C-alpha positions in Angstrom: -5.6 135.1 229.1 -2.0 135.4 229.3 -1.4 135.5 225.5 -2.3 138.6 223.3 -5.1 138.2 221.0 -4.2 139.9 217.7 -7.0 140.9 215.3 -5.9 140.9 211.7 -7.8 141.1 208.3 -8.5 143.4 205.6 -9.7 147.1 206.2 -13.1 147.2 206.8 -13.5 143.6 208.2 -14.5 144.7 211.6 -10.8 144.7 213.4 -11.2 147.8 215.5 -15.0 147.4 216.3 -14.8 143.8 217.2 -11.6 144.1 219.1 -13.0 147.0 221.1 -16.4 145.2 221.9 -14.4 142.0 222.8 -12.1 143.8 225.2 -15.1 145.8 226.6 -17.2 142.6 227.2 -14.6 140.4 228.6 -12.9 142.9 230.7 -9.4 143.1 228.8 -7.1 145.9 227.8 -7.7 146.8 224.2 -4.7 148.4 221.8 -5.3 149.9 218.5 -2.2 149.8 216.5 -3.1 152.6 214.0 -3.5 155.0 217.0 -0.2 153.9 218.6 1.8 154.6 215.6 -0.3 157.9 214.7 0.1 159.2 218.3 4.0 158.8 218.0 4.3 160.4 214.8 2.1 163.0 215.3 -0.1 162.7 212.5 -2.8 160.4 210.9 -1.9 157.3 209.4 -3.1 158.6 206.0 -0.8 161.5 206.4 1.9 159.3 207.2 1.4 157.4 204.1 1.5 160.8 202.0 4.3 162.5 203.7 6.6 159.5 204.3 5.3 156.5 202.2 4.0 153.2 202.7 7.4 151.5 203.4 8.0 153.9 206.3 4.8 153.3 207.9 5.3 149.3 207.4 8.8 149.5 209.5 6.8 151.6 212.2 4.3 148.8 212.0 7.1 146.2 212.4 8.6 147.9 215.3 5.3 148.1 217.0 4.6 144.7 216.5 7.9 143.5 218.0 7.1 145.7 221.1 3.5 144.3 221.3 5.1 140.8 221.2 6.7 141.4 224.5 3.1 142.2 226.4 0.5 139.9 227.6 -3.1 140.0 228.2 -4.0 142.4 225.6 -6.7 142.5 222.9 -4.7 144.2 219.8 -6.5 145.5 216.7 -3.7 145.6 213.9 -3.4 147.8 210.7 -4.8 145.8 207.7 -1.4 145.4 206.5 0.3 144.3 209.7 0.1 140.5 208.8 1.9 140.6 205.3 5.2 141.0 206.6 6.4 137.3 207.9 8.5 138.7 210.5 5.2 140.6 211.9 3.5 137.4 212.2 6.2 135.6 213.9 6.0 138.6 216.7 2.2 137.9 217.1 2.9 134.2 217.3 5.6 134.8 219.8 2.8 135.5 222.7 -0.4 135.7 220.8 -3.3 134.1 219.2 -4.4 135.4 215.7 -8.0 136.2 214.7 -8.4 136.9 211.3 -11.8 138.8 210.6 -13.0 138.0 207.2 -15.4 140.0 205.0 -16.6 140.0 201.3 -15.7 143.0 199.1 -19.0 144.1 198.9 -19.5 144.0 202.8 -15.9 145.9 203.0 -17.3 148.7 200.5 -20.4 149.2 202.3 -18.1 149.7 205.7 -15.5 152.1 204.2 -17.5 154.1 201.5 -17.3 157.7 202.6 -14.1 157.2 205.0 -11.3 158.9 203.3 -8.8 158.0 206.2 -7.9 154.7 204.0 -4.8 155.7 202.0 -4.8 152.5 200.0 -8.5 153.0 199.0 -8.3 156.6 198.0 -9.5 156.7 194.6 -10.2 153.1 194.4 -13.6 152.7 196.6 -14.9 149.9 194.6 -15.5 146.1 194.9 -13.0 145.2 192.1 -10.3 147.2 193.5 -11.2 145.7 197.0 -11.2 142.1 195.6 -8.0 142.5 193.9 -6.2 143.6 197.1 -8.1 141.1 199.1 -6.6 138.5 196.6 -3.2 139.9 196.9 -3.3 139.6 201.0 -5.2 136.3 201.2 -2.4 133.8 201.5 -0.7 136.1 204.2 -4.0 136.4 206.3 -4.6 132.8 206.1 -1.3 131.8 207.0 -1.0 134.0 210.0 -4.5 133.0 211.5 -4.9 130.7 214.1 -8.9 131.0 213.4 -10.8 132.9 211.1 -14.5 134.4 211.7 -16.3 135.4 208.9 -18.2 138.9 209.6 -20.9 139.7 207.0 -24.4 139.8 208.2 -23.5 139.7 211.6 -24.0 142.2 214.4 -20.9 143.2 216.6 -22.3 141.0 219.5 -22.5 138.1 217.1 -19.0 138.3 215.9 -17.5 138.7 219.3 -19.6 135.6 220.4 -18.3 133.7 217.4 -14.7 134.9 218.1 -15.0 133.7 221.8 -16.4 130.5 220.8 -13.6 129.9 218.0 -10.8 130.6 220.4 -12.2 128.2 222.9 -12.7 125.6 220.2 -9.2 126.1 219.2 -7.9 125.3 222.8 -7.1 128.6 223.8 -8.4 130.5 227.1 -10.2 133.5 225.5 -10.1 135.7 228.7 
């Protein structure tokens, strides 16, 4: 593989599930960026947002993204906001191929409803709010992505296969 595979997209698009399944199927090492940040800070992402604020968390993300750009051969699930900062995208592109997972607001709501670990959706678990947030980030995601895979109505295995085929069509070695 040589390069890292960075999975980006809005929360609930399938980054964690698909990146883990991809890494397992193709025998790659997997990193969950949010988990690393939470472990280092000794608290959940939700608690980091509540106690230290979103800008603090975004700075942690940027530092981690810089570290990850120095690695090779990893499948990395990024937090939903990681691709919003241009410098993070530069780090991803330095030694990586960026896969955007996309889903409709309706699909996202179905996937995340009842999950109170998502600080940016707390108190806003509805299609309209999700659509607004997605729209604000859409240009950043599109600019960062080397490929985009729609995840609506697909099984995890089908998305993994679509990602693999899309990477291959883009002329990259997927594993």
